[in-house]
C-alpha positions in Angstrom: 29.2 -5.0 -2.0 28.0 -7.4 -4.7 25.9 -10.0 -5.0 26.9 -12.8 -7.6 24.7 -15.8 -9.1 27.0 -18.4 -10.6 26.0 -20.9 -12.8 27.7 -24.0 -13.7 26.8 -26.4 -16.5 28.8 -29.4 -18.3 29.8 -28.7 -21.8 27.3 -30.1 -24.6 30.0 -32.4 -25.7 30.4 -33.8 -22.5 27.5 -36.6 -21.4 25.2 -36.0 -18.5 23.9 -39.4 -17.0 22.5 -37.5 -14.2 20.3 -35.5 -16.6 19.4 -38.7 -18.3 18.1 -40.5 -15.2 16.1 -37.6 -14.7 14.7 -37.4 -18.1 13.7 -41.1 -17.8 12.1 -40.3 -14.4 10.1 -37.5 -15.9 8.8 -39.6 -18.8 7.8 -42.5 -16.6 5.6 -39.8 -14.8 4.4 -39.0 -18.0 6.1 -35.8 -18.8 6.7 -36.9 -22.3 7.0 -33.3 -23.4 10.5 -32.9 -21.8 13.2 -33.8 -24.3 16.3 -33.0 -22.6 17.5 -32.6 -19.2 21.0 -31.2 -18.1 22.3 -31.0 -14.8 24.1 -28.1 -13.5 24.9 -26.4 -10.1 23.8 -22.7 -8.8 25.9 -20.6 -6.3 25.5 -17.4 -5.0 28.2 -15.3 -3.8 28.4 -12.0 -1.6 31.6 -10.5 -2.5 32.7 -7.1 -0.9 34.3 -4.2 -2.9 38.3 -4.4 -3.3 41.1 -3.2 -4.9 40.4 -6.0 -7.8 37.5 -5.5 -9.8 34.6 -7.8 -9.0 34.7 -9.5 -12.6 38.3 -10.5 -12.2 37.4 -11.9 -8.3 34.7 -14.0 -10.0 36.4 -15.4 -12.8 39.4 -16.5 -11.1 36.9 -18.1 -8.4 35.4 -19.9 -11.3 38.1 -20.9 -13.0 40.2 -22.0 -9.9 37.5 -23.8 -7.9 34.0 -23.5 -8.7 34.1 -25.0 -12.4 36.2 -27.4 -13.8 36.7 -25.7 -17.0 37.7 -28.8 -19.1 34.1 -30.2 -18.8 32.3 -27.3 -17.7 31.1 -23.8 -18.6 30.0 -21.4 -16.4 28.4 -17.6 -16.5 27.5 -15.3 -13.5 25.1 -12.3 -12.8 26.7 -9.4 -10.8 24.5 -6.7 -8.8 25.6 -4.6 -6.6 23.7 -4.6 -3.3 23.6 -2.2 -0.4 25.2 -3.3 2.8 22.4 -3.7 5.8 
């Protein structure tokens, strides 16, 4: 069994109005040192071992559902875990 951490973020070329709103709020709270905020998504998946490599399963899941690859980038980390 595998635990997979998936991080999805907007591409650098895509405007992030939510990030701008958070940055402005931080500035109004006197966090002027913060120059930029980008908002993203974080997901944890538990994947059972199968005949397909876990990398293939995760990549297909990201490209078909978890990320909009037109405007978002994704990356993931895979760790093997012991079944309990």
